[in-house]
C-alpha positions, 0 to 999 in steps of 0.5 A: 480495501477501501472504506468511504473516507476512512484510512483502510489502505492495506497493501495487496495481499492483506487480504484484512482491514487495516490495523489501527495506526499507533501513536508515537510512544519514542520522541526522536532528538531533532538533530538532523542531517541536511540533504543535498544542496538546492532550491528551497521548494523546487518551484517555479511560481511563473505559470503555476496555474497556467495550465489549470483551471481552480474553482471550488471542489464539488460539495466543498467545505474546507476551501478546497479548489479543484481542476482537471487534467486531460492526460493520454489513456496510454502514455505511449500513445500521447496523441491518442484517446484522452482521459481527465484526472481530478486534481484538488488542492488546498492553497497554503496558508501563508506564503506559499513556497510550492506545493506537495502532491499527495497520494493515499494509497489504495490503490484507488484511494479517492485523494479528494474526499480523503484529504477532505476528510483529513484537513487537520493532516497538512495544517502545519505544513499548509503554512508554506506549502500548498496540498495538492492530490488527484483521483487516480485514473480507473477507480471512479464513483465506486471509489468516490474518485472524480477522474475518468472511471473503470464503468465495471463491477468492482469486486472483492473475491477470496485469495485463492487456494494455492492449486494442488496440481496442473489441473487445479492451476488451470482452472484458477487461470481461467476463473481469474481470466473470467473475473478480469474480462468482465471488467476489461471489456467495459474499456480495454484500453484504459484496463490496460494501462493501470499500472503504477507506472501509468499513475507515475506518468500521470504525476509527472503530468501533474508536476508540469500543470501546476508549473514546479520545476522539481517534484515533492510527493507524499505516498502513503501505503500502495501510493509508495509504489507509484513514487518508486516507479516515479523515481525509476522513471524521472529521477531527476525531477523529484526534489523530495519524496517521502514513502510511507507505510509501503513495500520494496518495488525495488528489489532485484532478487524478488525470491529474496524480497518475497522471503523478507516479506514472509519473515515480517509476517512471521516476526508478528507472531513471534511478537505475540508469543513472547507476549504470551510468556508472561501473560498467561497464554504459554500454551498458545504457541504450541496449540497454534502449531498443532492447530495449523497442522490440523487445519492442513489436513481437514479445515477446522469448522465453525458454527456459521453455515458452510463456513470452515478454515485451512491452515492459510485462512487461520494465518491470515486472520491471525497475523491480522490480529498479531498486527494490532499488537495488544489491542488485539492479542487477547483476542487471538489467544481466545481465538487460538484456544476454542479452534483448537477445540474444534471450533474456529468460530472467533475467526469469523469476521463480524460482518463482510467477507467470510474469507480472507480476500482482496479487489480485482487487481486491476492495478496489482496485477500489473506492478508484481510478478505472477507464477508461470507454472505450478512447479514455480508456485511449490518451490516458492512456498517451500521456501517462504514456509521454511523461513515462517512456519507460523505464518506461511505464505498467508498475507504475502505477494506469493498468495496474494498474485494467485488471483492474477494467475490467467490475468489478460494484461501482463505484468508491465511494471515489475519491480527493478532497481532504482538508477543512479542520480535519485534524490535521498528519499525518506521512508516511514514505517510501523512494524514491518513496514519501516524495514520494507521502505529501508531495503527499497531505499538502500541503494539511495545514497542519503535516504533515511527511514523513520521507524516506529516500535509498534503496530500501525499503518502508515505514519504521518496522520497519527505519529506527531514524531514522525510528522514533524520530522516529514514537514520538515524535510519538505520544507527545508530538505533536511533529513532525520538520521538514518534510523530515527526512532519515532 
């Protein structure tokens, strides 16, 4: 899920490396509406550093300062054992009017190392604001993190096949528990307190330690769930919040939300098929449907030893290419045509895992509903296949959470509606992501979402139009129009 110092922050269930972030091709007019009235930055500068002792970060080369913050490992026991969060700060280049707390997703992206590798991202915003980040709890040295880590072997495992009977369901539960226990036994207390709600409570502790009256927050990819959870727990403490390239963790009808995710995956393939209509591959949609029907009966072999792909495997890899837009579509044409002749070798990754996979779900398995029975799973799968016949259940939370069945920690932070009183929030995203974050913010009056009609994952880093809107919102609480195109 992470490459060192690279933005590969795929959401749970993608099972693939992140697709390239597209550069904006359309610029929106600069007309904007102003959000709620309030203080310019919502920051109390008095005593802002009193709780933290800042010094140069380890191996720093960009003038970044670091500090340690002690927080409870279990927020339900505030006087119990403490762990260390390592914070990083790039001070404002002008007069500081406050701070923006930044998280890059993952979960487990090393905020300090990534900020050090992306110093130009925040150059304009730093004219007026300090940029603060942190390495999230549990994700230690194996993730280049400097906070207290879980000292276990984080592994990538193939996304499980759907159990075909109750016995398979039971065996899957036992297998998943085995993966989890190998990690949990290293530190049962920390393992049990790794949900996005725990990260959100850490964010509130950081806000207080900084001395900020209210929080300014940028959450990319999975860190968008930290933000959504923070909004549920601390709605009155938000000044500004940006959710960039994330999904909806505020759904009250989880079945419907899973269907919306599946429809989004289906749309990736439909865009590809539409492109084929005018690019000499009109045969590909029919070949694809026949291919996945055949692979459901018998896996399609490859020239790599011991590798053959079922329909869900092919769908997962195909979605990864389809998400890339025209950069990936010619390769997908070639892969489908060759697989239709009985050789799926063009779907085999050049290196690394040979099957769609994901990391040990220490955070994910506490954030998302999981199936309690095979009957429940089968009913959900049937619904998703009906709305997404080409994509099926691939790269969805319905398939990704199969690896959470039998997990020794319950779902402690399930999706839930946001309360009243959440101030306007700004969402952003490329294909699929912008629709999902718009659903997440649908109950927050005055919120806006920046849409990019193209491939990519998150917008701030490379989409100048989106970055300008986001910077303006952080600095002045000025929101762009509701459906801004960038």
